[in-house]
MIDOSE-1310 file (N, C-alpha, C; in nm, 2 decimals, decimal comma, always signed):
residues 254
xxxx	-1,85/+0,60/-0,64/-1,81/+0,58/-0,54/-1,77/+0,44/-0,53; -1,67/+0,40/-0,44/-1,65/+0,25/-0,40/-1,73/+0,16/-0,29; -1,74/+0,06/-0,39/-1,86/-0,05/-0,31/-1,77/-0,15/-0,27; -1,85/-0,26/-0,21/-1,75/-0,39/-0,18/-1,85/-0,50/-0,20
xxxx	-1,78/-0,60/-0,29/-1,87/-0,73/-0,30/-1,80/-0,83/-0,20; -1,89/-0,89/-0,15/-1,91/-1,01/-0,02/-1,93/-1,09/-0,13; -1,85/-1,20/-0,03/-1,86/-1,35/-0,13/-1,83/-1,36/-0,26; -1,72/-1,28/-0,32/-1,71/-1,26/-0,42/-1,72/-1,32/-0,55
xxxx	-1,66/-1,45/-0,50/-1,67/-1,57/-0,64/-1,82/-1,56/-0,69; -1,93/-1,57/-0,60/-2,03/-1,61/-0,68/-2,09/-1,47/-0,69; -2,08/-1,36/-0,61/-2,16/-1,22/-0,64/-2,11/-1,17/-0,78; -1,99/-1,18/-0,81/-1,90/-1,12/-0,91/-1,96/-1,18/-1,04
xxxx	-1,97/-1,33/-1,07/-2,01/-1,37/-1,16/-2,21/-1,33/-1,19; -2,24/-1,34/-1,07/-2,38/-1,29/-1,12/-2,40/-1,13/-1,14; -2,32/-1,08/-1,06/-2,30/-0,95/-1,11/-2,31/-0,89/-1,26; -2,20/-0,97/-1,31/-2,16/-0,94/-1,45/-2,26/-1,00/-1,55
xxxx	-2,32/-1,15/-1,52/-2,37/-1,21/-1,63/-2,51/-1,19/-1,63; -2,58/-1,17/-1,49/-2,75/-1,16/-1,47/-2,74/-1,01/-1,46; -2,66/-0,90/-1,41/-2,70/-0,76/-1,41/-2,65/-0,67/-1,52; -2,54/-0,74/-1,57/-2,47/-0,69/-1,68/-2,42/-0,57/-1,65
xxxx	-2,32/-0,58/-1,52/-2,26/-0,48/-1,46/-2,10/-0,48/-1,47; -2,07/-0,48/-1,62/-1,91/-0,50/-1,63/-1,83/-0,38/-1,65; -1,91/-0,27/-1,60/-1,81/-0,16/-1,59/-1,84/-0,11/-1,44; -1,77/-0,22/-1,39/-1,74/-0,21/-1,22/-1,62/-0,32/-1,17
xxxx	-1,50/-0,26/-1,21/-1,39/-0,34/-1,20/-1,32/-0,35/-1,06; -1,30/-0,48/-1,01/-1,22/-0,48/-0,90/-1,11/-0,38/-0,88; -1,07/-0,33/-0,79/-1,02/-0,21/-0,74/-0,91/-0,26/-0,66; -0,95/-0,31/-0,53/-0,87/-0,34/-0,42/-0,93/-0,46/-0,33
xxxx	-0,84/-0,50/-0,22/-0,88/-0,61/-0,15/-0,95/-0,59/-0,02; -1,04/-0,64/+0,04/-1,08/-0,59/+0,20/-1,07/-0,72/+0,26; -1,06/-0,83/+0,23/-1,00/-0,97/+0,33/-1,01/-1,09/+0,24; -0,93/-1,20/+0,27/-0,94/-1,29/+0,23/-0,96/-1,42/+0,32
xxxx	-0,99/-1,54/+0,30/-1,03/-1,62/+0,39/-0,94/-1,77/+0,34; -0,91/-1,83/+0,44/-0,79/-1,94/+0,40/-0,66/-1,93/+0,36; -0,59/-1,79/+0,41/-0,47/-1,77/+0,38/-0,38/-1,90/+0,50; -0,31/-1,91/+0,46/-0,20/-1,96/+0,60/-0,20/-1,88/+0,68
xxxx	-0,21/-1,96/+0,79/-0,20/-1,90/+0,92/-0,28/-1,79/+0,95; -0,38/-1,79/+0,94/-0,48/-1,72/+0,93/-0,61/-1,76/+0,96; -0,75/-1,70/+0,96/-0,85/-1,77/+1,03/-0,93/-1,79/+0,90; -0,99/-1,91/+0,88/-1,08/-1,96/+0,76/-1,25/-1,97/+0,82
xxxx	-1,33/-1,95/+0,79/-1,45/-1,96/+0,87/-1,48/-2,12/+0,86; -1,56/-2,13/+0,98/-1,61/-2,29/+1,03/-1,73/-2,32/+0,98; -1,78/-2,41/+1,00/-1,87/-2,51/+0,99/-1,86/-2,58/+1,13; -1,99/-2,59/+1,21/-1,96/-2,63/+1,34/-2,11/-2,77/+1,32
xxxx	-2,10/-2,88/+1,38/-2,19/-2,97/+1,45/-2,22/-2,98/+1,56; -2,35/-3,03/+1,62/-2,32/-3,08/+1,74/-2,23/-3,18/+1,83; -2,14/-3,15/+1,94/-2,07/-3,26/+1,98/-2,15/-3,38/+2,02; -2,31/-3,35/+2,04/-2,35/-3,51/+2,06/-2,44/-3,55/+1,95
xxxx	-2,40/-3,48/+1,82/-2,49/-3,52/+1,72/-2,45/-3,64/+1,67; -2,36/-3,69/+1,70/-2,29/-3,85/+1,60/-2,23/-3,80/+1,47; -2,24/-3,68/+1,45/-2,18/-3,66/+1,31/-2,01/-3,62/+1,32; -1,94/-3,72/+1,23/-1,77/-3,71/+1,30/-1,70/-3,69/+1,18
xxxx	-1,81/-3,72/+1,02/-1,70/-3,69/+0,90/-1,83/-3,60/+0,82; -1,76/-3,56/+0,72/-1,87/-3,48/+0,62/-1,96/-3,58/+0,53; -1,92/-3,73/+0,53/-2,00/-3,82/+0,48/-2,12/-3,84/+0,58; -2,14/-3,80/+0,67/-2,24/-3,83/+0,80/-2,33/-3,70/+0,79
xxxx	-2,32/-3,60/+0,69/-2,43/-3,52/+0,69/-2,51/-3,54/+0,57; -2,51/-3,69/+0,52/-2,63/-3,70/+0,43/-2,77/-3,70/+0,50; -2,86/-3,66/+0,45/-2,98/-3,63/+0,50/-3,03/-3,55/+0,60; -2,91/-3,50/+0,64/-2,91/-3,37/+0,74/-2,97/-3,26/+0,67
xxxx	-2,98/-3,14/+0,78/-3,01/-2,99/+0,76/-2,89/-2,90/+0,77; -2,85/-2,82/+0,68/-2,75/-2,76/+0,71/-2,80/-2,60/+0,68; -2,74/-2,51/+0,77/-2,78/-2,38/+0,77/-2,67/-2,31/+0,71; -2,67/-2,17/+0,61/-2,57/-2,09/+0,57/-2,66/-1,94/+0,58
xxxx	-2,60/-1,83/+0,56/-2,65/-1,72/+0,56/-2,74/-1,71/+0,45; -2,69/-1,75/+0,32/-2,79/-1,70/+0,18/-2,72/-1,81/+0,09; -2,81/-1,89/+0,01/-2,81/-1,92/-0,11/-2,75/-1,87/-0,22; -2,61/-1,91/-0,26/-2,56/-1,85/-0,32/-2,41/-1,76/-0,28
xxxx	-2,43/-1,76/-0,16/-2,30/-1,67/-0,09/-2,16/-1,76/-0,13; -2,07/-1,68/-0,07/-1,91/-1,76/-0,06/-1,93/-1,86/+0,05; -1,99/-1,82/+0,18/-2,01/-1,93/+0,24/-2,06/-2,04/+0,20; -2,19/-2,05/+0,15/-2,27/-2,16/+0,05/-2,19/-2,23/-0,03
xxxx	-2,15/-2,16/-0,10/-2,03/-2,20/-0,24/-1,90/-2,29/-0,14; -1,90/-2,25/-0,04/-1,73/-2,32/-0,02/-1,82/-2,45/+0,08; -1,89/-2,41/+0,13/-1,99/-2,55/+0,21/-1,99/-2,66/+0,09; -2,09/-2,62/-0,03/-2,11/-2,73/-0,12/-1,99/-2,79/-0,20
xxxx	-1,91/-2,71/-0,19/-1,80/-2,76/-0,24/-1,70/-2,88/-0,18; -1,70/-2,87/-0,05/-1,66/-2,97/+0,05/-1,75/-3,08/+0,03; -1,89/-3,07/+0,02/-1,99/-3,17/+0,05/-1,99/-3,24/-0,08; -1,96/-3,19/-0,18/-1,95/-3,24/-0,32/-1,82/-3,33/-0,33
xxxx	-1,72/-3,28/-0,28/-1,58/-3,36/-0,31/-1,60/-3,49/-0,21; -1,71/-3,47/-0,13/-1,72/-3,60/-0,08/-1,84/-3,69/-0,09; -1,89/-3,66/-0,20/-2,03/-3,72/-0,27/-2,12/-3,67/-0,26; -2,16/-3,55/-0,19/-2,29/-3,53/-0,13/-2,32/-3,42/-0,22
xxxx	-2,48/-3,42/-0,29/-2,50/-3,35/-0,39/-2,63/-3,23/-0,32; -2,61/-3,14/-0,35/-2,72/-3,03/-0,30/-2,87/-3,09/-0,38; -2,96/-3,07/-0,24/-3,12/-3,13/-0,30/-3,11/-3,25/-0,27; -3,04/-3,33/-0,35/-3,03/-3,49/-0,32/-3,00/-3,55/-0,18
xxxx	-2,88/-3,51/-0,16/-2,83/-3,55/-0,03/-2,84/-3,48/+0,13; -2,89/-3,36/+0,08/-2,90/-3,30/+0,23/-3,00/-3,15/+0,20; -3,05/-3,09/+0,29/-3,12/-2,98/+0,28/-3,06/-2,86/+0,36; -3,06/-2,72/+0,28/-3,04/-2,63/+0,29/-3,14/-2,50/+0,37
xxxx	-3,07/-2,46/+0,48/-3,19/-2,34/+0,50/-3,09/-2,24/+0,53; -3,19/-2,10/+0,52/-3,09/-1,97/+0,52/-3,10/-1,91/+0,70; -3,04/-1,85/+0,72/-3,05/-1,80/+0,87/-2,94/-1,70/+0,88; -2,96/-1,58/+0,95/-2,86/-1,50/+0,99/-2,75/-1,53/+1,09
xxxx	-2,65/-1,50/+1,05/-2,51/-1,57/+1,16/-2,53/-1,54/+1,30; -2,60/-1,44/+1,36/-2,61/-1,41/+1,49/-2,73/-1,55/+1,54; -2,79/-1,59/+1,48/-2,89/-1,71/+1,50/-2,83/-1,84/+1,51; -2,71/-1,89/+1,44/-2,68/-1,98/+1,39/-2,60/-2,13/+1,54
xxxx	-2,58/-2,02/+1,62/-2,59/-2,09/+1,78/-2,72/-2,12/+1,82; -2,80/-2,07/+1,81/-2,92/-2,12/+1,86/-2,99/-2,24/+1,79; -2,93/-2,24/+1,67/-2,99/-2,35/+1,56/-2,97/-2,45/+1,58; -2,78/-2,45/+1,65/-2,72/-2,60/+1,65/-2,76/-2,63/+1,77
xxxx	-2,79/-2,56/+1,87/-2,78/-2,58/+2,03/-2,94/-2,66/+2,04; -3,03/-2,60/+1,96/-3,16/-2,62/+1,98/-3,22/-2,76/+1,88; -3,11/-2,81/+1,80/-3,10/-2,87/+1,70/-3,22/-2,87/+1,59; -3,25/-2,78/+1,54/-3,29/-2,68/+1,43/-3,22/-2,70/+1,29
xxxx	-3,13/-2,75/+1,31/-3,00/-2,76/+1,21/-2,88/-2,83/+1,25; -2,81/-2,95/+1,16/-2,72/-3,02/+1,21/-2,62/-2,98/+1,17; -2,59/-2,88/+1,09/-2,47/-2,81/+1,08/-2,49/-2,66/+1,07; -2,42/-2,58/+1,12/-2,40/-2,42/+1,11/-2,29/-2,39/+1,04
xxxx	-2,30/-2,26/+0,99/-2,18/-2,18/+0,94/-2,11/-2,07/+1,03; -2,02/-2,05/+1,04/-1,99/-1,92/+1,13/-1,85/-1,87/+1,08; -1,89/-1,73/+1,06/-1,77/-1,63/+1,05/-1,71/-1,53/+1,16; -1,63/-1,50/+1,16/-1,58/-1,39/+1,26/-1,67/-1,28/+1,26
xxxx	-1,72/-1,23/+1,39/-1,67/-1,25/+1,53/-1,78/-1,38/+1,59; -1,88/-1,42/+1,46/-2,01/-1,50/+1,53/-1,95/-1,66/+1,59; -1,84/-1,66/+1,51/-1,77/-1,83/+1,55/-1,74/-1,85/+1,70; -1,73/-1,69/+1,75/-1,63/-1,69/+1,85/-1,78/-1,73/+1,98
xxxx	-1,90/-1,72/+1,93/-1,97/-1,74/+2,05/-1,99/-1,86/+2,12; -2,01/-1,83/+2,28/-1,97/-1,96/+2,34/-2,05/-2,08/+2,36; -2,18/-2,02/+2,29/-2,25/-2,14/+2,27/-2,19/-2,27/+2,15; -2,13/-2,18/+2,05/-2,10/-2,27/+1,97/-1,98/-2,37/+2,03
xxxx	-1,89/-2,31/+2,16/-1,77/-2,35/+2,18/-1,84/-2,48/+2,28; -1,94/-2,44/+2,35/-2,00/-2,53/+2,42/-2,04/-2,68/+2,37; -2,15/-2,61/+2,26/-2,23/-2,71/+2,22/-2,16/-2,77/+2,09; -2,10/-2,71/+2,03/-2,05/-2,75/+1,91/-1,92/-2,79/+1,89
xxxx	-1,88/-2,83/+1,77/-1,75/-2,88/+1,71/-1,70/-2,84/+1,58; -1,61/-2,84/+1,53/-1,56/-2,80/+1,40/-1,57/-2,92/+1,32; -1,64/-2,90/+1,21/-1,65/-3,04/+1,13/-1,55/-3,04/+1,02; -1,54/-2,87/+0,98/-1,45/-2,84/+0,85/-1,46/-2,67/+0,82
xxxx	-1,39/-2,61/+0,76/-1,37/-2,52/+0,71/-1,36/-2,47/+0,60; -1,37/-2,34/+0,57/-1,42/-2,29/+0,44/-1,30/-2,34/+0,32; -1,16/-2,32/+0,37/-1,02/-2,34/+0,31/-1,06/-2,52/+0,27; -1,09/-2,57/+0,30/-1,12/-2,73/+0,28/-1,23/-2,74/+0,13
xxxx	-1,32/-2,64/+0,10/-1,36/-2,65/-0,03/-1,28/-2,56/-0,12; -1,27/-2,44/-0,10/-1,22/-2,33/-0,16/-1,08/-2,28/-0,15; -1,02/-2,34/-0,09/-0,89/-2,30/-0,06/-0,87/-2,18/-0,01; -0,76/-2,09/-0,05/-0,75/-1,95/-0,05/-0,87/-1,89/-0,14
xxxx	-0,95/-1,81/-0,04/-1,04/-1,71/-0,10/-1,06/-1,57/-0,12; -1,07/-1,51/-0,21/-1,05/-1,33/-0,23/-1,21/-1,33/-0,19; -1,26/-1,31/-0,05/-1,38/-1,33/+0,00/-1,47/-1,21/-0,01; -1,40/-1,11/+0,02/-1,45/-0,96/+0,00/-1,33/-0,88/-0,07
xxxx	-1,39/-0,83/-0,18/-1,30/-0,68/-0,26/-1,39/-0,57/-0,29; -1,33/-0,46/-0,33/-1,38/-0,33/-0,37/-1,38/-0,34/-0,51; -1,48/-0,27/-0,53/-1,52/-0,27/-0,66/-1,57/-0,11/-0,67; -1,54/-0,05/-0,82/-1,56/+0,10/-0,82/-1,59/+0,12/-0,95
xxxx	-1,73/+0,18/-1,02/-1,72/+0,23/-1,17/-1,63/+0,27/-1,25; -1,56/+0,25/-1,34/-1,49/+0,27/-1,44/-1,49/+0,44/-1,45; -1,63/+0,46/-1,45/-1,66/+0,63/-1,52/-1,58/+0,71/-1,38; -1,64/+0,66/-1,27/-1,60/+0,74/-1,13/-1,48/+0,76/-1,14
xxxx	-1,39/+0,66/-1,15/-1,22/+0,66/-1,16/-1,17/+0,73/-1,25; -1,21/+0,73/-1,37/-1,16/+0,83/-1,47/-1,20/+0,97/-1,46; -1,31/+0,99/-1,38/-1,35/+1,13/-1,37/-1,27/+1,20/-1,24; -1,23/+1,10/-1,14/-1,20/+1,15/-1,02/-1,06/+1,04/-0,98
xxxx	-1,00/+1,05/-1,09/-0,85/+0,94/-1,02/-0,80/+0,99/-0,96; -0,74/+1,14/-0,93/-0,63/+1,21/-0,81/-0,71/+1,17/-0,69; -0,84/+1,20/-0,65/-0,91/+1,18/-0,55/-0,92/+1,06/-0,48; -0,94/+0,97/-0,60/-0,94/+0,82/-0,56/-0,82/+0,75/-0,50
xxxx	-0,73/+0,80/-0,54/-0,56/+0,76/-0,53/-0,56/+0,80/-0,38; -0,57/+0,93/-0,34/-0,56/+1,00/-0,21/-0,65/+0,92/-0,13; -0,77/+0,91/-0,15/-0,86/+0,83/-0,07/-0,81/+0,69/-0,05; -0,76/+0,63/-0,15/-0,69/+0,47/-0,13/-0,57/+0,50/-0,03
xxxx	-0,49/+0,57/-0,03/-0,36/+0,59/+0,01/-0,41/+0,60/+0,18; -0,51/+0,69/+0,18/-0,55/+0,67/+0,32/-0,60/+0,56/+0,39; -0,65/+0,49/+0,30/-0,75/+0,35/+0,32/-0,64/+0,24/+0,39; -0,54/+0,26/+0,30/-0,39/+0,15/+0,32/-0,32/+0,21/+0,46
xxxx	-0,32/+0,32/+0,46/-0,25/+0,37/+0,61/-0,29/+0,35/+0,69; -0,42/+0,37/+0,73/-0,51/+0,31/+0,84/-0,49/+0,17/+0,86; -0,51/+0,10/+0,74/-0,52/-0,03/+0,74/-0,39/-0,10/+0,80; -0,27/-0,02/+0,75/-0,15/-0,11/+0,83/-0,14/-0,07/+0,94
xxxx	-0,21/+0,04/+0,99/-0,19/+0,11/+1,14/-0,24/+0,01/+1,22; -0,39/-0,05/+1,18/-0,45/-0,12/+1,26/-0,40/-0,28/+1,26; -0,36/-0,31/+1,13/-0,27/-0,45/+1,16/-0,13/-0,42/+1,26; -0,10/-0,34/+1,25/+0,04/-0,35/+1,35/+0,00/-0,38/+1,50
xxxx	+0,07/-0,51/+1,51/+0,05/-0,54/+1,65/+0,04/-0,45/+1,77; +0,17/-0,37/+1,76/+0,19/-0,25/+1,88/+0,05/-0,17/+1,91; -0,02/-0,12/+1,77/-0,14/-0,06/+1,81/-0,29/-0,14/+1,86; -0,25/-0,27/+1,88/-0,38/-0,38/+1,88/-0,48/-0,34/+2,03
xxxx	-0,39/-0,26/+2,09/-0,47/-0,23/+2,25/-0,54/-0,10/+2,20; -0,51/-0,02/+2,11/-0,60/+0,07/+2,04/-0,69/+0,09/+1,99; -0,66/-0,04/+1,89/-0,76/-0,11/+1,80/-0,86/-0,15/+1,87; -0,83/-0,22/+1,97/-0,97/-0,30/+2,05/-1,05/-0,17/+2,10
xxxx	-0,98/-0,09/+2,16/-1,07/+0,06/+2,19/-1,17/+0,11/+2,12; -1,11/+0,10/+1,99/-1,19/+0,18/+1,86/-1,27/+0,09/+1,84; -1,29/-0,03/+1,83/-1,37/-0,09/+1,81/-1,48/-0,13/+1,90; -1,43/-0,13/+2,06/-1,55/-0,09/+2,14/-1,61/+0,02/+2,14
xxxx	-1,57/+0,13/+2,12/-1,64/+0,24/+2,14/-1,74/+0,27/+1,98; -1,70/+0,20/+1,88/-1,78/+0,18/+1,78/-1,90/+0,10/+1,79; -1,90/-0,05/+1,85/-1,96/-0,14/+1,85/-2,05/-0,14/+2,01; -1,99/-0,08/+2,09/-2,05/-0,08/+2,25/-2,03/-0,20/+2,32
xxxx	-1,94/-0,28/+2,31/-1,90/-0,37/+2,38/-1,78/-0,36/+2,43; -1,74/-0,46/+2,54/-1,62/-0,46/+2,60/-1,49/-0,47/+2,52; -1,40/-0,38/+2,50/-1,29/-0,39/+2,43/-1,21/-0,54/+2,41; -1,23/-0,63/+2,55/-1,15/-0,74/+2,55/-1,21/-0,85/+2,46
xxxx	-1,34/-0,83/+2,40/-1,39/-0,91/+2,32/-1,31/-0,90/+2,16; -1,24/-0,82/+2,18/-1,17/-0,80/+2,01/-1,01/-0,82/+2,03; -0,99/-0,93/+2,13/-0,85/-0,98/+2,10/-0,80/-1,05/+1,97; -0,91/-1,08/+1,92/-0,89/-1,14/+1,75/-0,86/-1,05/+1,63
xxxx	-0,94/-0,94/+1,67/-0,94/-0,85/+1,54/-0,82/-0,79/+1,48; -0,78/-0,81/+1,35/-0,67/-0,79/+1,33/-0,54/-0,82/+1,35; -0,57/-0,97/+1,38/-0,45/-1,07/+1,42/-0,46/-1,17/+1,33; -0,38/-1,29/+1,35/-0,41/-1,40/+1,29/-0,50/-1,49/+1,31
xxxx	-0,56/-1,46/+1,43/-0,71/-1,56/+1,44/-0,81/-1,45/+1,35; -0,79/-1,38/+1,29/-0,88/-1,31/+1,18/-0,87/-1,32/+1,05; -0,94/-1,27/+0,97/-0,89/-1,32/+0,80/-0,78/-1,22/+0,79; -0,73/-1,28/+0,67/-0,62/-1,20/+0,61/-0,64/-1,08/+0,52
xxxx	-0,56/-0,94/+0,56/-0,60/-0,85/+0,46/-0,45/-0,80/+0,42; -0,46/-0,78/+0,28/-0,34/-0,73/+0,21/-0,28/-0,61/+0,28; -0,17/-0,55/+0,31/-0,15/-0,45/+0,37/-0,13/-0,34/+0,24; -0,11/-0,41/+0,10/-0,10/-0,31/-0,02/-0,23/-0,30/-0,07
xxxx	-0,35/-0,37/-0,01/-0,48/-0,37/-0,08/-0,48/-0,45/-0,21; -0,38/-0,51/-0,23/-0,41/-0,62/-0,37/-0,49/-0,75/-0,36; -0,58/-0,76/-0,42/-0,68/-0,88/-0,41/-0,60/-0,99/-0,49; -0,63/-1,11/-0,45/-0,55/-1,22/-0,50/-0,65/-1,28/-0,62
xxxx	-0,64/-1,22/-0,74/-0,70/-1,24/-0,82/-0,72/-1,41/-0,90; -0,57/-1,48/-0,86/-0,57/-1,61/-0,91/-0,66/-1,69/-0,80; -0,68/-1,66/-0,68/-0,75/-1,72/-0,58/-0,93/-1,67/-0,63; -0,95/-1,59/-0,66/-1,10/-1,52/-0,71/-1,12/-1,62/-0,83
xxxx	-1,01/-1,62/-0,92/-1,03/-1,74/-1,03/-1,09/-1,87/-1,01; -1,00/-1,93/-0,90/-1,05/-2,06/-0,88/-1,20/-2,06/-0,79; -1,22/-1,96/-0,71/-1,35/-1,95/-0,65/-1,42/-1,93/-0,76; -1,40/-1,84/-0,87/-1,51/-1,84/-0,94/-1,54/-1,96/-1,03
xxxx	-1,42/-2,02/-1,06/-1,44/-2,15/-1,15/-1,52/-2,26/-1,05; -1,49/-2,26/-0,93/-1,55/-2,34/-0,84/-1,74/-2,34/-0,82; -1,76/-2,18/-0,83/-1,89/-2,14/-0,84/-1,96/-2,20/-0,96; -1,89/-2,18/-1,07/-1,96/-2,23/-1,20/-1,98/-2,37/-1,21
xxxx	-1,87/-2,44/-1,16/-1,91/-2,58/-1,14/-2,02/-2,63/-1,07; -2,08/-2,54/-0,96/-2,20/-2,58/-0,94/-2,29/-2,54/-0,99; -2,31/-2,47/-1,08/-2,42/-2,43/-1,11/-2,46/-2,29/-1,11; -2,42/-2,20/-1,03/-2,46/-2,07/-1,00/-2,46/-1,98/-1,11
xxxx	-2,35/-2,01/-1,20/-2,37/-1,91/-1,32/-2,29/-1,97/-1,41; -2,28/-1,92/-1,57/-2,22/-2,00/-1,64/-2,08/-1,98/-1,65; -2,00/-2,11/-1,70/-1,84/-2,10/-1,69/-1,80/-2,01/-1,77; -1,65/-1,98/-1,76/-1,58/-1,92/-1,88/-1,58/-1,74/-1,82
xxxx	-1,59/-1,75/-1,71/-1,55/-1,57/-1,68/-1,42/-1,59/-1,64; -1,38/-1,45/-1,69/-1,26/-1,46/-1,68/-1,19/-1,33/-1,55; -1,17/-1,36/-1,47/-1,16/-1,24/-1,34/-1,08/-1,11/-1,37; -0,94/-1,17/-1,44/-0,88/-1,04/-1,48/-0,93/-0,94/-1,58
xxxx	-1,01/-0,99/-1,67/-1,08/-0,88/-1,74/-1,17/-0,80/-1,68; -1,20/-0,80/-1,53/-1,27/-0,71/-1,44/-1,22/-0,67/-1,34; -1,08/-0,65/-1,35/-1,00/-0,58/-1,25/-0,93/-0,46/-1,31; -0,93/-0,36/-1,21/-0,81/-0,26/-1,25/-0,77/-0,22/-1,12
xxxx	-0,61/-0,28/-1,10/-0,52/-0,28/-0,98/-0,44/-0,16/-0,99; -0,48/-0,06/-1,09/-0,37/+0,08/-1,10/-0,37/+0,15/-0,99; -0,47/+0,19/-0,91/-0,47/+0,26/-0,79/-0,41/+0,21/-0,69; -0,38/+0,06/-0,64/-0,34/+0,03/-0,55/-0,21/-0,04/-0,56
xxxx	-0,11/-0,04/-0,70/+0,00/-0,04/-0,74/+0,07/+0,05/-0,74; +0,03/+0,16/-0,68/+0,11/+0,24/-0,69/+0,23/+0,27/-0,57; +0,31/+0,34/-0,55/+0,40/+0,38/-0,46/+0,35/+0,42/-0,34; +0,37/+0,33/-0,22/+0,28/+0,39/-0,11/+0,36/+0,45/+0,00
xx	+0,32/+0,52/+0,08/+0,36/+0,58/+0,17/+0,39/+0,47/+0,28; +0,47/+0,50/+0,40/+0,48/+0,41/+0,48/+0,36/+0,41/+0,61
C-alpha cells in the first residue's frame, strides 16, 4: 500500500540508513514548500520581543514540532547561515503545532514554527511577527511525498496506476479555482469547521502541489544534503536511486 513521508529530507535519509528501508521508492508528490508564488512555512517571534534579526536568536528558546523534522532542519539551516549553532547558541524544545501560539504569547518560547493552517491562528497574527520562512533555509523543498514498496508495485501495477489516475484527477479538480467554493464545503464537512476558514486551501496561499504528481527530486536532493550537513545522517545519499516515477509519468486523463 502507498504511504507518505513528511519532512522528507530528513526522514528519507533516516529510513534508508537507519531502518534499511531501501525497497520503498518515492513514487509521487504530495506537496512542496517554498515554490515561488506559494506558501512557505513561517517562523514567528513576539512583536514585543526585541528580536528583529536572526542573530538576535542567540541564547533564545526555539520551538519546533519534532527534532529532525523538515521544519527543524529548515530552521537550523537558516540559523547556521547566520553563525548560530545548535546546542551552542540556542535551545530547541518540541511541541505540537496547535500549541505554538500559546507558547509564543505566554513567552515560553522566543520563536515558534508555523505551518498551514496553524500559522493562520489569530493569536500569532496579534502577538507575533514572521522573522523568516522555511524557504530562507532550504529554498524549494519536497516536503511530503508518497512512497510505496517495490514488491507491492510489481504485484499490483495495474491497480496502482488506476489508483494514481484517480488521485491526480481529484487533485486537479481541487486545484481548479472554479471549484474552490465546493472544496471549502468539503473541507468544512470533513473537519467540522466553517467553510470560510478554508479560503487559503488549494490556492497560492497554500503549499504547492504538482498537478502531475511529480516530486521535485532535485529539490529533495538539496534538502537531503542540507540535513546531512547538519549531521542528521551520513552524507552521500543519492535521491534518484530511491525513486520510481513510472506511475506518475504516464499519459493522464484531463
